[in-house]
C-alpha positions in Angstrom: 107.2 80.2 12.7 104.4 82.0 14.4 100.9 81.5 12.9 99.4 84.9 12.8 97.2 86.4 10.1 96.0 90.0 9.5 92.8 89.9 7.3 91.1 92.9 5.8 87.5 92.6 4.7 86.9 89.9 7.4 83.2 90.8 7.7 82.4 89.8 4.2 81.5 86.4 2.9 85.0 85.4 1.7 86.8 87.2 4.4 84.7 85.5 7.1 85.3 82.1 5.6 89.1 82.7 5.5 89.2 83.9 9.1 87.3 80.9 10.3 89.4 78.5 8.3 92.7 79.8 9.5 91.5 80.2 13.1 90.6 76.5 13.1 94.1 75.8 11.9 95.6 77.5 14.9 96.2 81.0 13.6 95.8 84.1 15.7 93.6 86.2 13.6 93.3 90.0 13.4 89.9 90.5 11.8 89.5 93.9 10.2 86.2 95.4 9.0 85.0 98.9 8.0 81.2 99.3 8.0 79.7 95.8 8.1 78.9 95.5 11.8 76.4 92.7 11.2 79.0 90.7 9.4 81.7 91.1 11.9 79.3 90.3 14.8 78.3 87.1 13.0 82.0 86.2 12.4 82.9 86.9 16.1 80.2 84.5 17.2 81.5 81.7 15.0 85.1 82.3 16.1 83.9 82.3 19.8 82.2 79.0 19.2 85.3 77.6 17.6 87.4 78.7 20.5 89.6 80.9 18.3 92.3 83.3 19.2 91.3 86.5 17.5 90.9 90.3 17.8 88.7 92.7 15.9 89.7 96.0 14.5 87.7 98.7 12.6 89.7 99.9 9.6 89.3 101.9 6.5 92.1 100.5 4.3 92.0 103.4 1.9 93.3 105.6 4.8 97.1 105.3 4.9 97.6 106.7 8.4 94.7 104.7 9.9 96.0 101.5 8.3 99.5 102.0 9.7 98.1 102.8 13.1 95.8 99.7 13.3 98.4 97.4 11.9 101.0 98.6 14.4 98.5 98.1 17.3 97.5 94.7 16.1 101.1 93.6 15.6 102.1 94.7 19.1 99.4 92.6 20.6 100.0 89.5 18.4 103.8 89.6 18.3 103.7 90.4 14.5 102.1 88.8 11.5 103.4 86.0 9.3 100.4 86.2 6.9 98.7 89.2 5.4 95.4 88.6 3.5 93.9 91.5 1.5 90.2 90.7 1.1 88.6 94.1 1.5 86.8 95.2 -1.6 83.8 97.1 -3.0 82.1 96.6 -6.4 80.2 98.8 -8.8 78.0 97.8 -11.7 77.7 100.9 -13.9 78.6 102.1 -17.4 81.8 104.0 -17.3 80.1 107.2 -18.4 77.7 106.9 -15.4 80.5 106.4 -12.9 81.3 109.5 -10.9 84.8 110.6 -10.0 83.8 110.0 -6.3 82.8 106.4 -7.1 86.1 105.9 -9.0 88.1 107.2 -6.0 86.2 104.9 -3.6 86.8 101.8 -5.7 90.5 102.6 -6.3 91.0 103.5 -2.7 89.6 100.3 -1.2 90.4 97.8 -3.9 93.9 98.9 -4.8 95.3 101.6 -2.5 94.1 99.5 0.4 96.4 96.6 -0.7 99.3 99.1 -1.0 98.6 100.5 2.5 98.5 97.1 4.2 101.5 95.7 2.4 103.5 98.9 3.2 102.7 98.4 6.9 103.4 94.7 6.9 106.5 94.3 4.8 109.2 95.8 7.2 108.5 93.2 9.9 108.3 90.4 7.4 111.7 91.4 5.9 113.2 91.4 9.4 111.8 87.9 10.0 112.9 86.8 6.5 109.5 85.2 6.2 106.0 86.1 5.1 103.0 85.3 3.1 101.0 88.0 1.3 97.7 86.9 -0.3 95.7 89.3 -2.3 92.1 88.7 -3.4 91.5 90.0 -6.9 88.8 88.8 -9.3 88.4 87.0 -12.6 87.3 90.3 -14.0 90.7 91.7 -13.1 92.1 89.1 -15.6 89.5 89.4 -18.3 87.5 92.6 -17.7 83.7 92.9 -17.3 81.3 95.1 -19.2 79.6 97.7 -16.9 82.3 97.0 -14.3 85.2 98.8 -16.0 86.5 100.6 -12.9 86.1 97.5 -10.7 87.9 95.4 -13.2 90.7 97.9 -13.5 91.3 98.0 -9.8 91.4 94.2 -9.6 93.8 94.1 -12.6 96.0 96.6 -10.7 96.1 94.2 -7.7 97.3 91.4 -10.1 100.1 93.6 -11.5 101.0 94.8 -8.0 101.2 91.1 -6.8 103.5 90.0 -9.6 105.9 92.9 -9.2 106.0 92.8 -5.4 106.6 89.1 -5.4 109.8 89.6 -7.3 110.8 92.4 -5.1 110.3 90.4 -1.9 111.4 86.9 -3.0 115.0 87.4 -1.8 113.6 88.2 1.7 111.7 84.9 2.0 108.3 86.5 1.4 105.8 84.9 -1.0 103.2 87.1 -2.7 100.3 85.5 -4.5 96.9 86.4 -5.8 93.5 84.7 -6.0 91.1 85.7 -8.7 87.7 84.3 -7.7 84.9 83.9 -10.2 81.2 84.0 -9.2 81.1 83.3 -5.5 77.9 83.0 -3.5 78.2 86.1 -1.4 76.2 89.3 -0.7 78.4 91.1 -3.4 76.3 89.3 -6.0 73.0 90.3 -4.4 72.5 92.8 -7.2 71.6 89.8 -9.4 68.0 88.6 -9.4 67.4 84.8 -8.9 66.8 84.5 -12.6 70.1 86.3 -13.4 72.0 84.1 -11.0 70.5 81.0 -12.6 71.4 82.2 -16.1 75.0 83.1 -14.9 75.4 79.7 -13.3 74.4 78.0 -16.5 77.3 79.6 -18.2 79.8 78.1 -15.7 81.1 74.7 -16.8 80.6 73.4 -13.2 77.1 74.7 -13.3 77.2 76.6 -10.0 78.6 79.5 -8.0 81.6 78.9 -5.9 81.5 79.0 -2.1 83.5 81.3 0.2 84.9 78.1 1.9 86.4 77.0 -1.4 88.4 80.3 -1.7 89.4 79.9 2.0 90.9 76.5 1.1 93.2 78.1 -1.5 94.2 80.8 1.1 95.0 78.0 3.6 97.3 76.4 1.1 99.0 79.6 0.2 99.4 80.5 3.9 101.1 77.2 4.7 104.4 75.5 4.0 103.2 73.4 1.1 103.2 76.5 -1.1 106.8 77.5 -0.1 108.0 77.5 -3.8 104.9 79.3 -5.2 105.1 83.1 -5.6 104.0 85.8 -8.1 101.1 83.6 -9.2 97.4 84.3 -9.9 95.1 81.4 -9.1 91.8 81.7 -10.9 89.0 79.9 -9.1 85.9 80.2 -11.3 84.5 76.7 -12.0 86.0 76.8 -15.5 84.1 79.9 -16.7 87.2 81.7 -18.1 
């Protein structure tokens, strides 16, 4: 089976770690980013140093037509994708009453509609091949909910429900669909926290620390491989025991 992976949000901390991990395992990687040019440049440098087989695409996953166009182009160049990893995401820390309709649309568009868009683009080829791995990155807040992150939590909860339902829909076609719900991971998404706030948050985690992007990439590696062949419709929470 060909080892090819289409990764959204590849310019972020978790997405970059996933791309680098799979590239080192022999995957051809389609690295998708939207606005983070600094992040994708840094990732490209690391992939070059690793001698990786990869391509970079700019993509707004909330745009259905653009997603289909980019996926089709990338699939033609790679010969199709055996693995789809939905890592693109945006966060928002606000009271619900302070959250504008435009902010709601942005979060829902990237965090949830983006998953729908990429899956809709990828599934037909996977069904024809009778093989596929779809891995969606949610959040522990999608499982438990977070104060002042109501809309973010809701979009991540939607990804979990989507994953469970789609897994049952695609299981007869040899396609596994799973979800990872990371806890506090040491990425720029948590830069809104002060050093003191990070220290206080870490103290609440039984393992006493934030997780690393590489630890999430390790779970993705497992789900993308053959050792996870009988695992589908699952939500793996990686949060150091916090929840």
